[in-house]
All heavy atoms as a GROMACS GRO file, in nm:
protein
  598
    1MET      N    1  10.675  14.710   8.408
    1MET     CA    2  10.681  14.587   8.484
    1MET      C    3  10.626  14.612   8.626
    1MET      O    4  10.671  14.701   8.687
    1MET     CB    5  10.820  14.531   8.476
    1MET     CG    6  10.832  14.396   8.512
    1MET     SD    7  11.006  14.322   8.518
    1MET     CE    8  11.041  14.329   8.338
    2THR      N    9  10.548  14.519   8.678
    2THR     CA   10  10.486  14.533   8.809
    2THR      C   11  10.582  14.459   8.909
    2THR      O   12  10.628  14.346   8.885
    2THR     CB   13  10.353  14.469   8.819
    2THR    OG1   14  10.267  14.531   8.715
    2THR    CG2   15  10.288  14.488   8.947
    3GLU      N   16  10.612  14.536   9.009
    3GLU     CA   17  10.695  14.477   9.123
    3GLU      C   18  10.615  14.403   9.219
    3GLU      O   19  10.513  14.450   9.265
    3GLU     CB   20  10.771  14.590   9.185
    3GLU     CG   21  10.871  14.543   9.298
    3GLU     CD   22  10.943  14.657   9.361
    3GLU    OE1   23  10.960  14.761   9.289
    3GLU    OE2   24  10.967  14.652   9.480
    4THR      N   25  10.654  14.275   9.243
    4THR     CA   26  10.582  14.194   9.340
    4THR      C   27  10.637  14.223   9.475
    4THR      O   28  10.752  14.210   9.505
    4THR     CB   29  10.598  14.045   9.303
    4THR    OG1   30  10.554  14.024   9.176
    4THR    CG2   31  10.514  13.955   9.404
    5ARG      N   32  10.552  14.253   9.577
    5ARG     CA   33  10.585  14.268   9.715
    5ARG      C   34  10.566  14.151   9.790
    5ARG      O   35  10.464  14.075   9.761
    5ARG     CB   36  10.504  14.390   9.769
    5ARG     CG   37  10.521  14.519   9.710
    5ARG     CD   38  10.437  14.616   9.784
    5ARG     NE   39  10.454  14.750   9.725
    5ARG     CZ   40  10.420  14.858   9.786
    5ARG    NH1   41  10.353  14.860   9.900
    5ARG    NH2   42  10.442  14.978   9.726
    6PRO      N   43  10.660  14.127   9.887
    6PRO     CA   44  10.631  14.007   9.974
    6PRO      C   45  10.512  14.022  10.061
    6PRO      O   46  10.472  14.139  10.089
    6PRO     CB   47  10.773  14.007  10.057
    6PRO     CG   48  10.820  14.148  10.054
    6PRO     CD   49  10.774  14.202   9.926
    7ALA      N   50  10.460  13.923  10.111
    7ALA     CA   51  10.349  13.931  10.200
    7ALA      C   52  10.392  13.988  10.329
    7ALA      O   53  10.506  13.976  10.383
    7ALA     CB   54  10.298  13.788  10.230
    8PRO      N   55  10.298  14.071  10.398
    8PRO     CA   56  10.340  14.130  10.516
    8PRO      C   57  10.366  14.033  10.626
    8PRO      O   58  10.303  13.930  10.634
    8PRO     CB   59  10.221  14.223  10.552
    8PRO     CG   60  10.109  14.164  10.475
    8PRO     CD   61  10.162  14.096  10.350
    9THR      N   62  10.452  14.062  10.712
    9THR     CA   63  10.481  13.974  10.832
    9THR      C   64  10.390  14.012  10.940
    9THR      O   65  10.339  14.130  10.954
    9THR     CB   66  10.628  13.988  10.883
    9THR    OG1   67  10.654  14.121  10.927
    9THR    CG2   68  10.725  13.962  10.767
   10VAL      N   69  10.365  13.919  11.030
   10VAL     CA   70  10.280  13.943  11.141
   10VAL      C   71  10.349  14.058  11.235
   10VAL      O   72  10.276  14.145  11.279
   10VAL     CB   73  10.254  13.814  11.230
   10VAL    CG1   74  10.191  13.850  11.361
   10VAL    CG2   75  10.173  13.716  11.150
   11GLU      N   76  10.478  14.051  11.249
   11GLU     CA   77  10.542  14.146  11.320
   11GLU      C   78  10.534  14.290  11.259
   11GLU      O   79  10.507  14.380  11.340
   11GLU     CB   80  10.699  14.115  11.342
   11GLU     CG   81  10.727  13.988  11.414
   11GLU     CD   82  10.710  13.861  11.332
   11GLU    OE1   83  10.699  13.865  11.212
   11GLU    OE2   84  10.700  13.755  11.393
   12GLY      N   85  10.542  14.297  11.133
   12GLY     CA   86  10.523  14.430  11.066
   12GLY      C   87  10.380  14.474  11.080
   12GLY      O   88  10.361  14.588  11.113
   13LEU      N   89  10.280  14.387  11.075
   13LEU     CA   90  10.140  14.430  11.090
   13LEU      C   91  10.115  14.469  11.243
   13LEU      O   92  10.046  14.570  11.257
   13LEU     CB   93  10.046  14.318  11.049
   13LEU     CG   94  10.044  14.288  10.907
   13LEU    CD1   95   9.967  14.152  10.875
   13LEU    CD2   96   9.998  14.400  10.826
   14GLU      N   97  10.183  14.399  11.330
   14GLU     CA   98  10.156  14.445  11.474
   14GLU      C   99  10.217  14.585  11.494
   14GLU      O  100  10.166  14.658  11.572
   14GLU     CB  101  10.220  14.334  11.562
   14GLU     CG  102  10.132  14.209  11.569
   14GLU     CD  103  10.199  14.092  11.644
   14GLU    OE1  104  10.321  14.097  11.664
   14GLU    OE2  105  10.121  13.995  11.680
   15ARG      N  106  10.331  14.609  11.434
   15ARG     CA  107  10.391  14.742  11.451
   15ARG      C  108  10.308  14.840  11.389
   15ARG      O  109  10.285  14.950  11.445
   15ARG     CB  110  10.534  14.746  11.391
   15ARG     CG  111  10.598  14.875  11.393
   15ARG     CD  112  10.631  14.914  11.543
   15ARG     NE  113  10.694  15.045  11.537
   15ARG     CZ  114  10.667  15.139  11.624
   15ARG    NH1  115  10.569  15.119  11.715
   15ARG    NH2  116  10.723  15.254  11.620
   16ALA      N  117  10.247  14.808  11.269
   16ALA     CA  118  10.162  14.908  11.207
   16ALA      C  119  10.038  14.942  11.286
   16ALA      O  120  10.001  15.051  11.302
   16ALA     CB  121  10.113  14.847  11.065
   17ILE      N  122   9.984  14.840  11.361
   17ILE     CA  123   9.872  14.860  11.447
   17ILE      C  124   9.914  14.948  11.565
   17ILE      O  125   9.840  15.042  11.601
   17ILE     CB  126   9.823  14.717  11.503
   17ILE    CG1  127   9.748  14.643  11.398
   17ILE    CG2  128   9.728  14.743  11.626
   17ILE    CD1  129   9.718  14.500  11.424
   18GLU      N  130  10.037  14.923  11.620
   18GLU     CA  131  10.084  15.014  11.727
   18GLU      C  132  10.087  15.161  11.687
   18GLU      O  133  10.038  15.253  11.752
   18GLU     CB  134  10.221  14.974  11.781
   18GLU     CG  135  10.225  14.838  11.852
   18GLU     CD  136  10.359  14.790  11.881
   18GLU    OE1  137  10.462  14.879  11.868
   18GLU    OE2  138  10.384  14.680  11.912
   19LEU      N  139  10.137  15.181  11.568
   19LEU     CA  140  10.145  15.319  11.513
   19LEU      C  141  10.011  15.381  11.482
   19LEU      O  142   9.980  15.487  11.506
   19LEU     CB  143  10.238  15.320  11.391
   19LEU     CG  144  10.376  15.287  11.400
   19LEU    CD1  145  10.444  15.256  11.268
   19LEU    CD2  146  10.452  15.387  11.488
   20LEU      N  147   9.915  15.296  11.430
   20LEU     CA  148   9.781  15.343  11.404
   20LEU      C  149   9.709  15.380  11.533
   20LEU      O  150   9.629  15.470  11.545
   20LEU     CB  151   9.698  15.246  11.328
   20LEU     CG  152   9.750  15.230  11.184
   20LEU    CD1  153   9.681  15.106  11.121
   20LEU    CD2  154   9.706  15.352  11.104
   21VAL      N  155   9.738  15.300  11.641
   21VAL     CA  156   9.671  15.331  11.777
   21VAL      C  157   9.721  15.464  11.819
   21VAL      O  158   9.648  15.552  11.878
   21VAL     CB  159   9.694  15.212  11.873
   21VAL    CG1  160   9.661  15.259  12.014
   21VAL    CG2  161   9.618  15.092  11.833
   22GLU      N  162   9.848  15.484  11.811
   22GLU     CA  163   9.911  15.615  11.848
   22GLU      C  164   9.846  15.720  11.774
   22GLU      O  165   9.814  15.833  11.832
   22GLU     CB  166  10.062  15.612  11.837
   22GLU     CG  167  10.130  15.530  11.935
   22GLU     CD  168  10.292  15.524  11.910
   22GLU    OE1  169  10.340  15.624  11.863
   22GLU    OE2  170  10.347  15.425  11.946
   23ALA      N  171   9.839  15.709  11.640
   23ALA     CA  172   9.777  15.811  11.556
   23ALA      C  173   9.638  15.841  11.593
   23ALA      O  174   9.592  15.952  11.601
   23ALA     CB  175   9.791  15.771  11.408
   24SER      N  176   9.560  15.740  11.622
   24SER     CA  177   9.415  15.751  11.657
   24SER      C  178   9.404  15.831  11.785
   24SER      O  179   9.324  15.915  11.798
   24SER     CB  180   9.354  15.612  11.669
   24SER     OG  181   9.218  15.636  11.707
   25ASP      N  182   9.497  15.793  11.884
   25ASP     CA  183   9.493  15.861  12.013
   25ASP      C  184   9.535  16.012  11.990
   25ASP      O  185   9.467  16.101  12.062
   25ASP     CB  186   9.593  15.800  12.106
   25ASP     CG  187   9.550  15.673  12.158
   25ASP    OD1  188   9.431  15.632  12.140
   25ASP    OD2  189   9.631  15.593  12.212
   26SER      N  190   9.632  16.044  11.908
   26SER     CA  191   9.667  16.176  11.880
   26SER      C  192   9.554  16.252  11.808
   26SER      O  193   9.530  16.372  11.845
   26SER     CB  194   9.788  16.181  11.799
   26SER     OG  195   9.896  16.129  11.865
   27ILE      N  196   9.493  16.192  11.718
   27ILE     CA  197   9.372  16.258  11.649
   27ILE      C  198   9.262  16.283  11.744
   27ILE      O  199   9.200  16.392  11.744
   27ILE     CB  200   9.324  16.168  11.529
   27ILE    CG1  201   9.427  16.170  11.422
   27ILE    CG2  202   9.197  16.225  11.481
   27ILE    CD1  203   9.398  16.074  11.308
   28SER      N  204   9.237  16.188  11.832
   28SER     CA  205   9.132  16.203  11.930
   28SER      C  206   9.155  16.322  12.020
   28SER      O  207   9.077  16.403  12.059
   28SER     CB  208   9.123  16.080  12.019
   28SER     OG  209   9.020  16.094  12.119
   29HIS      N  210   9.282  16.342  12.056
   29HIS     CA  211   9.322  16.455  12.147
   29HIS      C  212   9.315  16.584  12.069
   29HIS      O  213   9.269  16.691  12.104
   29HIS     CB  214   9.463  16.431  12.207
   29HIS     CG  215   9.516  16.553  12.278
   29HIS    ND1  216   9.466  16.586  12.408
   29HIS    CD2  217   9.598  16.642  12.247
   29HIS    CE1  218   9.525  16.701  12.451
   29HIS    NE2  219   9.611  16.734  12.356
   30ALA      N  220   9.372  16.583  11.944
   30ALA     CA  221   9.382  16.696  11.854
   30ALA      C  222   9.246  16.762  11.809
   30ALA      O  223   9.225  16.880  11.806
   30ALA     CB  224   9.464  16.675  11.730
   31ARG      N  225   9.145  16.676  11.802
   31ARG     CA  226   9.015  16.720  11.750
   31ARG      C  227   8.945  16.806  11.860
   31ARG      O  228   8.844  16.878  11.827
   31ARG     CB  229   8.923  16.600  11.708
   31ARG     CG  230   8.872  16.514  11.812
   31ARG     CD  231   8.799  16.395  11.747
   31ARG     NE  232   8.767  16.293  11.837
   31ARG     CZ  233   8.649  16.286  11.899
   31ARG    NH1  234   8.555  16.362  11.866
   31ARG    NH2  235   8.626  16.194  11.986
   32HIS      N  236   8.996  16.799  11.977
   32HIS     CA  237   8.942  16.887  12.086
   32HIS      C  238   9.003  17.026  12.092
   32HIS      O  239   8.969  17.111  12.167
   32HIS     CB  240   8.955  16.817  12.224
   32HIS     CG  241   8.874  16.690  12.228
   32HIS    ND1  242   8.730  16.695  12.240
   32HIS    CD2  243   8.915  16.561  12.239
   32HIS    CE1  244   8.692  16.570  12.245
   32HIS    NE2  245   8.795  16.486  12.240
   33VAL      N  246   9.106  17.046  12.004
   33VAL     CA  247   9.169  17.169  11.987
   33VAL      C  248   9.107  17.251  11.880
   33VAL      O  249   9.108  17.208  11.764
   33VAL     CB  250   9.323  17.153  11.967
   33VAL    CG1  251   9.385  17.287  11.953
   33VAL    CG2  252   9.383  17.072  12.076
   34THR      N  253   9.039  17.358  11.897
   34THR     CA  254   8.958  17.433  11.807
   34THR      C  255   9.035  17.459  11.677
   34THR      O  256   8.992  17.443  11.568
   34THR     CB  257   8.908  17.568  11.864
   34THR    OG1  258   8.834  17.526  11.983
   34THR    CG2  259   8.820  17.631  11.768
   35GLY      N  260   9.162  17.505  11.686
   35GLY     CA  261   9.247  17.541  11.574
   35GLY      C  262   9.262  17.422  11.480
   35GLY      O  263   9.260  17.437  11.360
   36VAL      N  264   9.291  17.309  11.540
   36VAL     CA  265   9.307  17.184  11.468
   36VAL      C  266   9.183  17.149  11.381
   36VAL      O  267   9.184  17.124  11.262
   36VAL     CB  268   9.364  17.067  11.551
   36VAL    CG1  269   9.364  16.941  11.463
   36VAL    CG2  270   9.502  17.099  11.612
   37THR      N  271   9.076  17.150  11.457
   37THR     CA  272   8.949  17.109  11.393
   37THR      C  273   8.910  17.211  11.274
   37THR      O  274   8.867  17.164  11.174
   37THR     CB  275   8.832  17.114  11.497
   37THR    OG1  276   8.874  17.021  11.608
   37THR    CG2  277   8.713  17.060  11.444
   38ARG      N  278   8.924  17.330  11.311
   38ARG     CA  279   8.897  17.440  11.201
   38ARG      C  280   8.989  17.420  11.089
   38ARG      O  281   8.942  17.426  10.965
   38ARG     CB  282   8.911  17.574  11.259
   38ARG     CG  283   8.856  17.683  11.175
   38ARG     CD  284   8.871  17.830  11.239
   38ARG     NE  285   8.820  17.821  11.376
   38ARG     CZ  286   8.892  17.865  11.484
   38ARG    NH1  287   9.009  17.914  11.462
   38ARG    NH2  288   8.840  17.870  11.598
   39THR      N  289   9.121  17.406  11.104
   39THR     CA  290   9.206  17.386  10.988
   39THR      C  291   9.177  17.257  10.913
   39THR      O  292   9.185  17.264  10.787
   39THR     CB  293   9.352  17.373  11.044
   39THR    OG1  294   9.389  17.494  11.116
   39THR    CG2  295   9.455  17.359  10.931
   40ALA      N  296   9.145  17.139  10.980
   40ALA     CA  297   9.108  17.022  10.907
   40ALA      C  298   8.980  17.045  10.831
   40ALA      O  299   8.973  17.015  10.706
   40ALA     CB  300   9.085  16.908  11.009
   41TRP      N  301   8.887  17.120  10.884
   41TRP     CA  302   8.760  17.141  10.815
   41TRP      C  303   8.782  17.223  10.685
   41TRP      O  304   8.729  17.196  10.579
   41TRP     CB  305   8.656  17.214  10.910
   41TRP     CG  306   8.536  17.243  10.850
   41TRP    CD1  307   8.428  17.156  10.826
   41TRP    CD2  308   8.493  17.378  10.796
   41TRP    NE1  309   8.326  17.223  10.764
   41TRP    CE2  310   8.358  17.357  10.744
   41TRP    CE3  311   8.546  17.502  10.784
   41TRP    CZ2  312   8.285  17.458  10.690
   41TRP    CZ3  313   8.486  17.599  10.725
   41TRP    CH2  314   8.351  17.580  10.676
   42ARG      N  315   8.867  17.330  10.692
   42ARG     CA  316   8.894  17.416  10.584
   42ARG      C  317   8.969  17.333  10.470
   42ARG      O  318   8.959  17.361  10.353
   42ARG     CB  319   8.989  17.527  10.622
   42ARG     CG  320   8.910  17.647  10.686
   42ARG     CD  321   8.995  17.778  10.683
   42ARG     NE  322   9.125  17.757  10.747
   42ARG     CZ  323   9.155  17.801  10.875
   42ARG    NH1  324   9.067  17.854  10.941
   42ARG    NH2  325   9.276  17.774  10.925
   43ASN      N  326   9.038  17.229  10.509
   43ASN     CA  327   9.106  17.146  10.406
   43ASN      C  328   9.029  17.025  10.372
   43ASN      O  329   9.073  16.933  10.305
   43ASN     CB  330   9.248  17.102  10.470
   43ASN     CG  331   9.339  17.214  10.474
   43ASN    OD1  332   9.384  17.264  10.376
   43ASN    ND2  333   9.370  17.258  10.590
   44GLY      N  334   8.901  17.022  10.410
   44GLY     CA  335   8.806  16.913  10.365
   44GLY      C  336   8.832  16.782  10.443
   44GLY      O  337   8.797  16.672  10.383
   45ILE      N  338   8.885  16.791  10.562
   45ILE     CA  339   8.917  16.665  10.637
   45ILE      C  340   8.811  16.662  10.745
   45ILE      O  341   8.792  16.749  10.829
   45ILE     CB  342   9.053  16.668  10.689
   45ILE    CG1  343   9.164  16.672  10.586
   45ILE    CG2  344   9.075  16.545  10.785
   45ILE    CD1  345   9.300  16.701  10.631
   46ASP      N  346   8.751  16.539  10.757
   46ASP     CA  347   8.657  16.515  10.868
   46ASP      C  348   8.733  16.436  10.965
   46ASP      O  349   8.762  16.318  10.956
   46ASP     CB  350   8.535  16.439  10.821
   46ASP     CG  351   8.445  16.381  10.924
   46ASP    OD1  352   8.453  16.431  11.036
   46ASP    OD2  353   8.366  16.289  10.899
   47ILE      N  354   8.776  16.501  11.084
   47ILE     CA  355   8.858  16.440  11.180
   47ILE      C  356   8.782  16.325  11.242
   47ILE      O  357   8.846  16.211  11.268
   47ILE     CB  358   8.898  16.545  11.291
   47ILE    CG1  359   9.005  16.638  11.225
   47ILE    CG2  360   8.959  16.471  11.403
   47ILE    CD1  361   9.068  16.736  11.323
   48ASN      N  362   8.656  16.340  11.272
   48ASN     CA  363   8.584  16.227  11.331
   48ASN      C  364   8.584  16.107  11.239
   48ASN      O  365   8.601  15.993  11.280
   48ASN     CB  366   8.440  16.271  11.369
   48ASN     CG  367   8.442  16.375  11.483
   48ASN    OD1  368   8.525  16.380  11.564
   48ASN    ND2  369   8.336  16.464  11.477
   49GLY      N  370   8.562  16.127  11.112
   49GLY     CA  371   8.561  16.027  11.013
   49GLY      C  372   8.699  15.956  11.002
   49GLY      O  373   8.714  15.840  10.985
   50ALA      N  374   8.800  16.047  11.000
   50ALA     CA  375   8.936  15.992  10.998
   50ALA      C  376   8.976  15.899  11.111
   50ALA      O  377   9.035  15.788  11.100
   50ALA     CB  378   9.039  16.109  10.992
   51GLU      N  379   8.935  15.942  11.238
   51GLU     CA  380   8.950  15.863  11.352
   51GLU      C  381   8.867  15.728  11.343
   51GLU      O  382   8.929  15.620  11.364
   51GLU     CB  383   8.907  15.926  11.476
   51GLU     CG  384   8.941  15.872  11.603
   51GLU     CD  385   8.903  15.954  11.722
   51GLU    OE1  386   8.836  16.057  11.710
   51GLU    OE2  387   8.942  15.915  11.833
   52LYS      N  388   8.753  15.730  11.297
   52LYS     CA  389   8.675  15.602  11.264
   52LYS      C  390   8.738  15.511  11.175
   52LYS      O  391   8.744  15.388  11.187
   52LYS     CB  392   8.532  15.636  11.239
   52LYS     CG  393   8.460  15.700  11.348
   52LYS     CD  394   8.320  15.745  11.306
   52LYS     CE  395   8.243  15.814  11.416
   52LYS     NZ  396   8.115  15.872  11.364
   53ASP      N  397   8.794  15.576  11.060
   53ASP     CA  398   8.853  15.499  10.954
   53ASP      C  399   8.977  15.430  11.003
   53ASP      O  400   9.011  15.305  10.976
   53ASP     CB  401   8.888  15.578  10.831
   53ASP     CG  402   8.767  15.624  10.749
   53ASP    OD1  403   8.655  15.563  10.774
   53ASP    OD2  404   8.780  15.716  10.667
   54ILE      N  405   9.056  15.495  11.092
   54ILE     CA  406   9.180  15.434  11.147
   54ILE      C  407   9.135  15.320  11.242
   54ILE      O  408   9.203  15.209  11.234
   54ILE     CB  409   9.254  15.535  11.226
   54ILE    CG1  410   9.324  15.637  11.127
   54ILE    CG2  411   9.374  15.473  11.305
   54ILE    CD1  412   9.397  15.748  11.191
   55ASP      N  413   9.032  15.334  11.324
   55ASP     CA  414   8.983  15.225  11.405
   55ASP      C  415   8.940  15.105  11.317
   55ASP      O  416   8.968  14.994  11.354
   55ASP     CB  417   8.875  15.278  11.491
   55ASP     CG  418   8.914  15.376  11.600
   55ASP    OD1  419   9.050  15.387  11.623
   55ASP    OD2  420   8.834  15.448  11.656
   56LYS      N  421   8.877  15.138  11.212
   56LYS     CA  422   8.832  15.022  11.123
   56LYS      C  423   8.952  14.950  11.058
   56LYS      O  424   8.956  14.825  11.052
   56LYS     CB  425   8.745  15.074  11.011
   56LYS     CG  426   8.606  15.118  11.050
   56LYS     CD  427   8.530  15.180  10.937
   56LYS     CE  428   8.409  15.249  10.976
   56LYS     NZ  429   8.335  15.309  10.866
   57LEU      N  430   9.056  15.030  11.020
   57LEU     CA  431   9.170  14.970  10.972
   57LEU      C  432   9.249  14.884  11.067
   57LEU      O  433   9.297  14.773  11.038
   57LEU     CB  434   9.270  15.089  10.920
   57LEU     CG  435   9.407  15.034  10.844
   57LEU    CD1  436   9.385  14.941  10.738
   57LEU    CD2  437   9.483  15.153  10.804
   58ILE      N  438   9.252  14.930  11.189
   58ILE     CA  439   9.314  14.849  11.302
   58ILE      C  440   9.237  14.713  11.316
   58ILE      O  441   9.303  14.613  11.323
   58ILE     CB  442   9.312  14.934  11.429
   58ILE    CG1  443   9.407  15.052  11.426
   58ILE    CG2  444   9.349  14.842  11.555
   58ILE    CD1  445   9.386  15.153  11.545
   59THR      N  446   9.111  14.726  11.320
   59THR     CA  447   9.028  14.605  11.329
   59THR      C  448   9.061  14.513  11.206
   59THR      O  449   9.076  14.389  11.226
   59THR     CB  450   8.873  14.634  11.324
   59THR    OG1  451   8.844  14.717  11.435
   59THR    CG2  452   8.793  14.506  11.329
   60CYS      N  453   9.071  14.552  11.088
   60CYS     CA  454   9.098  14.476  10.971
   60CYS      C  455   9.229  14.416  10.982
   60CYS      O  456   9.249  14.290  10.952
   60CYS     CB  457   9.098  14.565  10.845
   60CYS     SG  458   8.932  14.617  10.792
   61LEU      N  459   9.326  14.496  11.025
   61LEU     CA  460   9.466  14.429  11.047
   61LEU      C  461   9.466  14.320  11.155
   61LEU      O  462   9.533  14.216  11.135
   61LEU     CB  463   9.566  14.539  11.074
   61LEU     CG  464   9.602  14.646  10.968
   61LEU    CD1  465   9.691  14.752  11.012
   61LEU    CD2  466   9.653  14.566  10.844
   62ARG      N  467   9.400  14.341  11.259
   62ARG     CA  468   9.388  14.244  11.370
   62ARG      C  469   9.321  14.116  11.314
   62ARG      O  470   9.369  14.004  11.338
   62ARG     CB  471   9.325  14.301  11.488
   62ARG     CG  472   9.402  14.394  11.565
   62ARG     CD  473   9.336  14.445  11.691
   62ARG     NE  474   9.425  14.525  11.771
   62ARG     CZ  475   9.391  14.627  11.839
   62ARG    NH1  476   9.260  14.667  11.848
   62ARG    NH2  477   9.482  14.702  11.911
   63ASP      N  478   9.216  14.141  11.242
   63ASP     CA  479   9.147  14.013  11.179
   63ASP      C  480   9.239  13.948  11.082
   63ASP      O  481   9.236  13.821  11.076
   63ASP     CB  482   9.012  14.063  11.104
   63ASP     CG  483   8.905  14.118  11.198
   63ASP    OD1  484   8.917  14.088  11.319
   63ASP    OD2  485   8.808  14.172  11.147
   64TYR      N  486   9.313  14.013  11.004
   64TYR     CA  487   9.401  13.949  10.909
   64TYR      C  488   9.506  13.873  10.988
   64TYR      O  489   9.545  13.762  10.945
   64TYR     CB  490   9.470  14.052  10.820
   64TYR     CG  491   9.574  13.990  10.723
   64TYR    CD1  492   9.522  13.930  10.607
   64TYR    CD2  493   9.702  14.010  10.740
   64TYR    CE1  494   9.603  13.875  10.515
   64TYR    CE2  495   9.800  13.948  10.650
   64TYR     CZ  496   9.745  13.879  10.533
   64TYR     OH  497   9.830  13.820  10.445
   65ILE      N  498   9.570  13.922  11.092
   65ILE     CA  499   9.659  13.861  11.171
   65ILE      C  500   9.608  13.732  11.230
   65ILE      O  501   9.671  13.623  11.222
   65ILE     CB  502   9.721  13.954  11.284
   65ILE    CG1  503   9.809  14.061  11.225
   65ILE    CG2  504   9.798  13.866  11.384
   65ILE    CD1  505   9.843  14.166  11.325
   66GLU      N  506   9.482  13.736  11.274
   66GLU     CA  507   9.418  13.614  11.326
   66GLU      C  508   9.403  13.520  11.211
   66GLU      O  509   9.426  13.398  11.233
   66GLU     CB  510   9.276  13.657  11.387
   66GLU     CG  511   9.206  13.543  11.454
   66GLU     CD  512   9.082  13.589  11.510
   66GLU    OE1  513   9.079  13.694  11.577
   66GLU    OE2  514   8.982  13.512  11.499
   67TYR      N  515   9.354  13.559  11.088
   67TYR     CA  516   9.337  13.473  10.984
   67TYR      C  517   9.470  13.407  10.937
   67TYR      O  518   9.476  13.282  10.918
   67TYR     CB  519   9.282  13.554  10.865
   67TYR     CG  520   9.278  13.479  10.723
   67TYR    CD1  521   9.192  13.383  10.704
   67TYR    CD2  522   9.381  13.510  10.638
   67TYR    CE1  523   9.194  13.319  10.583
   67TYR    CE2  524   9.386  13.441  10.516
   67TYR     CZ  525   9.289  13.352  10.493
   67TYR     OH  526   9.298  13.287  10.366
   68VAL      N  527   9.576  13.480  10.933
   68VAL     CA  528   9.708  13.424  10.898
   68VAL      C  529   9.752  13.322  10.994
   68VAL      O  530   9.796  13.214  10.966
   68VAL     CB  531   9.813  13.534  10.885
   68VAL    CG1  532   9.949  13.477  10.876
   68VAL    CG2  533   9.782  13.620  10.761
   69GLY      N  534   9.723  13.348  11.131
   69GLY     CA  535   9.760  13.258  11.233
   69GLY      C  536   9.683  13.125  11.220
   69GLY      O  537   9.737  13.015  11.237
   70GLU      N  538   9.555  13.137  11.195
   70GLU     CA  539   9.475  13.009  11.171
   70GLU      C  540   9.529  12.936  11.052
   70GLU      O  541   9.535  12.813  11.062
   70GLU     CB  542   9.327  13.052  11.156
   70GLU     CG  543   9.266  13.103  11.276
   70GLU     CD  544   9.120  13.153  11.259
   70GLU    OE1  545   9.081  13.153  11.143
   70GLU    OE2  546   9.066  13.206  11.353
   71GLU      N  547   9.562  13.007  10.943
   71GLU     CA  548   9.608  12.937  10.819
   71GLU      C  549   9.744  12.864  10.842
   71GLU      O  550   9.765  12.756  10.797
   71GLU     CB  551   9.613  13.049  10.714
   71GLU     CG  552   9.601  12.990  10.574
   71GLU     CD  553   9.598  13.096  10.470
   71GLU    OE1  554   9.697  13.158  10.434
   71GLU    OE2  555   9.487  13.118  10.423
   72GLU      N  556   9.835  12.936  10.926
   72GLU     CA  557   9.958  12.874  10.958
   72GLU      C  558   9.936  12.737  11.038
   72GLU      O  559  10.004  12.644  11.016
   72GLU     CB  560  10.045  12.968  11.032
   72GLU     CG  561  10.102  13.078  10.947
   72GLU     CD  562  10.190  13.174  11.020
   72GLU    OE1  563  10.201  13.161  11.143
   72GLU    OE2  564  10.251  13.262  10.950
   73GLU      N  565   9.844  12.744  11.133
   73GLU     CA  566   9.811  12.624  11.210
   73GLU      C  567   9.755  12.513  11.130
   73GLU      O  568   9.793  12.392  11.153
   73GLU     CB  569   9.706  12.664  11.319
   73GLU     CG  570   9.756  12.745  11.431
   73GLU     CD  571   9.648  12.784  11.535
   73GLU    OE1  572   9.540  12.741  11.524
   73GLU    OE2  573   9.683  12.867  11.623
   74GLU      N  574   9.686  12.542  11.027
   74GLU     CA  575   9.630  12.435  10.937
   74GLU      C  576   9.733  12.371  10.852
   74GLU      O  577   9.724  12.255  10.819
   74GLU     CB  578   9.522  12.497  10.845
   74GLU     CG  579   9.397  12.526  10.920
   74GLU     CD  580   9.288  12.601  10.826
   74GLU    OE1  581   9.311  12.600  10.707
   74GLU    OE2  582   9.187  12.637  10.885
   75THR      N  583   9.839  12.450  10.817
   75THR     CA  584   9.942  12.391  10.728
   75THR      C  585  10.050  12.306  10.811
   75THR      O  586  10.128  12.240  10.756
   75THR     CB  587  10.017  12.507  10.647
   75THR    OG1  588  10.073  12.603  10.743
   75THR    CG2  589   9.918  12.571  10.559
   76GLU      N  590  10.042  12.328  10.944
   76GLU     CA  591  10.148  12.254  11.023
   76GLU      C  592  10.112  12.104  11.041
   76GLU      O  593  10.016  12.053  11.031
   76GLU     CB  594  10.160  12.319  11.159
   76GLU     CG  595  10.229  12.452  11.143
   76GLU     CD  596  10.241  12.526  11.291
   76GLU    OE1  597  10.190  12.478  11.383
   76GLU    OE2  598  10.309  12.634  11.280
   0.00000   0.00000   0.00000
C-alpha cells in the first residue's frame, strides 16, 4: 500500500531552502580544502557539480513557493 504524503508547507520549504543555502556555503568553503576535494574525488563525487545542483534545487523550491502563492491568490 502506498502512503500518501501531505503537500509541503511554504514554511517547511522555506526552512529547507535555508538549510540548503547553509549546505551550499559549507560545500563552497570545503572544496577549497585539498583533503576534502581529494576525498570527494576518490568517492566519485564532483563537489562543483554538487554545489551547482544544490543551487538549482534552491531555485526550484523558490519557484514552487512563488507558484503556490499565486495559486492561493487565485482561489481567494
